[in-house]
C-alpha positions, 0 to 999 in steps of 0.5 A: 502427401504423394503417397495418399494422391497415388493411392487414390489414382490406383483406385480410379480417382482422376488425379486432380480430385485425388490431389484435392482429396489428399490435401483435405486428408492431410489437413484432417490428419494435421488437425486431429495429430495436432489435437491429440498432440496438445490433448496429451501434452496438457492432460498427462505430460502437465499433469505429471509435471504439476504434481511433481512441482507440487510435491518437492521442497522448493516453492518458487516454481509453484509461482510458474504453476500458477502464473500457467507459464507450462500451460503457455509453452504447451501450445508450441507443440502443435506449432512444430506438428502443423510445421512438419505437415507444411511441406506436404503443401510446396505451392502453400509452404511459404504462407503456411510458414509464415503463419507459424511464426507469428503463432510462434511468436505470439505464444513466445510472447505469452510465455514471457509475460507470464514467466515475468509475472511470475518472477515478479511473485517469487520476488514479492516474497521477499521482505526487500520488494516492499522497499525495492518493487520491480513491478515497474521494471517487468513492465517496461520489459513487458513493453519491450518484449511486446514492442520487439515481438510486434516488429518481428511479426510485421517483418515476418508478414511483409518479407522485410528485414526487422533492421529497416522497421528499427530504423523506420521506428527510430524516425518516429521517435518524436512520436513514439515519446509522445505514445509512451509518456506516462511509461517514461514518466512512470519509470522515471518516478519509479526510479526515484521512489524506489532510490530515494526509499519514499514509499513501500508497499503497506506504508500509511500515506495521505495525499488529500489532493486525490483523496488517498488515505490508507495503505499502499496495496500496489506499486506499478510502472504507471499508478500507485494503488492506495487502499483508504480506510473505508475500503475504496481504492484510490489510484494516483499517477507514479510521478504524481508521488514525485511531483506532488506533496504527500504525507507518508506515516512509515515513520510512526510505523517504524517508531512504534509509537503513535501521537497523542496532542489533545487538549482539555479546555478548562474555565479559568473562573475556576482556577485559585490558589488551594486552601488548606482543605484542598491539599490536604485532600490532594495528599490522601491522592495516590500518585499526589501525596509526594508531590504535595509534601514536597511542593509544601517543603519548597514553598516554605523554604522559599517563604522563609527565606524571602521573609513573606508573611503567607497569610495574604496569598497572593504574597510569595508562592502558593499551590494553584488547584490548575498547577497541582491538577496539571501535576497529577495528569503529568503522573497519571500519563507517565504510569499509564501502561499504553504510554511509550516511555522512550517517547516525549511525555508533556503535560502543558498550558497553551495560551488562554483563548475565548474557550478557556486555558488549553491543558495539552497531553503531548504523549505516544501510545506504545501500539500504534495499532488505530483501535488501540490509539483511539482506546488509549487515548480515549481512556486517558481524556475519560479519566481527566474530564472525570477527575477536573472537579476533583481539583475544583475545576470546570472544563469549559463547555459553551452553553446547551439548550439543556443550560438554558433550560435549567435557569430560573425563570423570569416572571413576565412584567 
């Protein structure tokens, strides 16, 4: 700056005006150099760095590039240049230095924020991230860094030691606890959720209190995001998963089987003993032929052993159409290719009710995909409903308008 001032004085410019013009010239030069340095850094250096990162065999550094860590780091270059030119303004040097320091603090915080985001992205590429997410912990570190950055910036402005501000914050701990209540609750909840392996990204959970029924897509410090099956997003406070009850379907997903638990209601008026004609017909059914033969031998042996007169149907033992039908459904479910062979398979009668006798199918499909599961369940019950009349059984159904229309018309009196 002195060189420019002396040059202007030699050219006949007054001393005061020379100092003023020299200051303007330094500011312009500093601005041009800063812009040029920033341009070179972003257009040349960053392009070289980006090309190298994109074409090397490592993948983790791509996340640093995607999160613009190096782009934000390049903003330090203008600050270094301005720091060098600040010595030309001795009267304002301390003020300029404070501005540069605050600017550097902001840049460093932005760089660290982007770097922590990249670390979380890299961690999420590993399978362990599903059961042990670190996003909540990353957010806690960010809060801590921004608090420290704010303290350093304020202490630089007022010219006091950061220790004084930190001791003042200690006195306001109760207020701080109130301000960061949700963050603290979220942190504690995140630790418990992670330690106890209660939820993972990708888990299907149900939480009626919050209207959530779908897959977890994100777990953060404060919230857990659930994408419902209607594609809406429900946001649940992290601590609510600790304090409230919810259902996690991960056990079903890990087991590889999805439960079918549905009943067909049989009209009890259609239940009765099997006639010889019916038994002859049932023997021709592939799934029942062996069962009928074994059952006939068993019943005959029992009746002979106990000297029972079989001409009266209520004496001794006899086959019923509901029993044969149940045996058929058991075998049909067992041989179905989409039913899990390693899990429970039951066809049972429940307590009779006003709607008839419930015949419940309890089994698991070997495919947990929702669409496949519903298709398998529908196929099974389609068949059961269609085949029930072959056993002389009627499925219960409340009378409809069409049923009343089919009744014979009663003449008017």
